[in-house]
N, C-alpha and C positions, 0 to 999 in steps of 0.2 A: 476595420483590425485583421490580423495577417493569419490566416491558414499553414493549414498543414498538406496540402490538396497530394494525390485523391481522394475523395472524399464515398468512406462506406468502403474501406479498403482492411476490414477489420481491426486498426491495430485503433491504441485512446490512444486522444491530443489533448493532454495536461494533467493532472492530477487528480487520483482519484481522492473523491470528493463524500466527508464518512464516514469514514475508511481508518484509525492510527495506529500505531508499530512501537512496540516497546521490545526494548533485548533482553529477554532472561533472562538469571543470577549464573544459568548451565551455555550463556553467548549467542543463543539460540533463539530468537527472533520470534514476533511474534505480536499479529494485526487482529483488533479490537473495534467490534461494530459502534461509535459514535455518537449512535441512535438509545440503542439499547447497555449498553454498554456489554455486550456479549462477542466472547473471545471465537476468535475464529485460530481457523491452521494459521503451526507455524513452520517455520523454514530448517531447515537440519541440515544444510552448510555455510552456516557461517555467516550472513550473505543478508541483507536486511531488504525490503519487499522495494522496488525501483517506483517509486510514483507515489506515496502511500510516508505521508506527510507522521512521524517522528517524536514521540509523548515524550515532556520533559521530566 
């Protein structure tokens, strides 16, 4: 299996699990915890989060 060396350098390999994101009507992106559906922080710059799957 392929790896992204060096390991332990503080960056994430792959997608974030257990989270999703959606675009709010005002154009900002907000995360949602898929375990309990609780809303998480929202981005104000209008760009989606990196590595977080999008809701349909």
